[in-house]
N, C-alpha and C positions, 0 to 999 in steps of 0.2 A: 503494500500500500504506500509506504514512505517513498519508494522508487517512482511511483506514478506521480505523487505530488512534486518531487524534485524535477521530473521530466517535464511536467506541466509549468513549473516555475521557470526552467531554463527556456522552454519554447516562448513563454511569456515575455522574458527578457529580450529575446530576439525579436519579439513583436512590439516592443516598447515604443515604437513610433506610432502606435495606435492612437486614435483620437476618438472623442465622442462629440458628435455634432460640431466638428470643426475646432473643438477645444483640445489644446495639448494636454497630456497628462501632468498632473503637478508632480513636484519632486516627491519621491518616495512611494509613488504608486506604481505597482508592477502589473503589467498585462498578463493575464492568464490565457490557458489555451481553449477555454470554452468548453471543458468537460462538464457533464451535469453536476449540479451541486450535490453533496451528500445529503441524506436524510437528516431532518431536524424536526423532532417532535419533542417538546418539552412543556413544563408548566411554569407559571410564575409563582411568586409566594402566596398568591391568593387562590392557587390551585386552577387558574384559567388556563387552557391548554392553547398551544399554537403549533401549527404544522405548515412547514415552509411549502410544501407541495401545494397548498391551497392558495399561495400567493402569486401563481403564474399570472402574468399580464402585468406585473409592477416590478419596477426595481426594488431590490432589497439589500439593505446593508446589514450584514450579520457581524456584530462587534463582539469579540471575546475579551473578556476582562476578569480581574480578580482584585479583591480589596488589598491583598498583600503586595501588589504589583505598583511600584511608585510612578512609572509612566501612566499607568491606568488611572491612578489618583488625580494626576495632573490633567489628563486628557478628558475625563468625563465631563467637567463643565463646559468644555469647548464642544462636546458632542450635544449637550443640552441646548446650548446656544445656537448651534448648527440646526438642530430639529426646529427650534422656535423660528429661525429665519426662513426655513424652508417649509414651514407648516402648511402653506397654501398648495404646495406641489405634491403630485401623486407618487410618493415612494414610501417604502416601509423601513423603520429603523429597529432592528431586533438586537437587543443586548443579550448575551449569554454569559452569565457568571459561571466560572469554572471551579467546580468541585469544592464549594464552600457551603456552609449551612446557612439556613434562613436567618438565624439570630445575628450572625456576623453581617450579612448583607443588609439586613433590616435596619441595624443600627448605624451602618456606614453610608449607604446610598442617600438617604436624605440630607447628610451634611455636606455632600459635593454636588449632587444633581437631583435635587428634589422632584423634579417633573419627569423623571425617566422611570421606567419599569424595566425589570430584567426577568429573562427566563432563567431557571435554575438547572444547571447541568450538575446535579448534586453529586453523582458518582464519576464524573469526568468522561463518561463513554462518548458523548456526542462530540466533544472537544477532541478526543482521541481520533474519532472518525474524520473530522474536519482537517486535523493536522496543522494548527495555525503556526507551527514553528516559533512559539513564544508569545508572550502577551505584552500589550494589547495587539490584537490583529483584527482587521476589518476586511471582510470579503464583500465584493460587489456581485450580486447574483442578478442577471439580466431577466427580462420579462418571460424568457422561455426556460428559466431554471437552470441556466449555466453560469458557471463561474467565470467572470470576465477580468476582474482586477483584484488585487490585495494590496493592503497597507500594513506593513509590518512595523511595529513599534509606535510610539506615541506621536500624535499629530496635532496640530491647531486646526480642528475641523471647521471652525467658524472663520477661518481666513478667507480672503478673496479668492485665492487659487483653488481651494477645495469646494467653495460654494459655487464658483464659476463652472468647474468641472461637473458637479452634480447637476446643475441646471442644464448643461449641454447634454448629459446623458438623457434626462428626462425629455428634452425637446427632440432628441433624435429618435424617441420611441414612438412608433405608429400608434 
């Protein structure tokens, strides 16, 4: 499985001249090879279920994070601001907490990004399947359910470059 991810990452790096709606990739975003996104069926802390396969037709950002991850802690407020700035656009932002308990996440998340909700990958099995290669990691899943881009490590998601890129993706979607 890991070989497949590495092959996709290398192919994506070769394709890194890709663009969305005429907008160049921001620094740190890597184009992937368009393989189908792995399954993602999880619940949030309120026991509400989410199934990525039901999101076809929309761009989905799948963001893996943990409370112990310093870059994640710094990045989450920018994720919240990005979501707010793009709230009128049709895309989904899915946060996946990796292998932590509800009490830890419940006491942490409101202190850095109180408007965000997260899915709970309590045993880490979904994270293992997606193989994010470290945290934080954000995958861009296209409307057909294929992996198109990945951002490894922390980002300032509400910066002009990322906002422009995401808007370009959404405009290029039929």
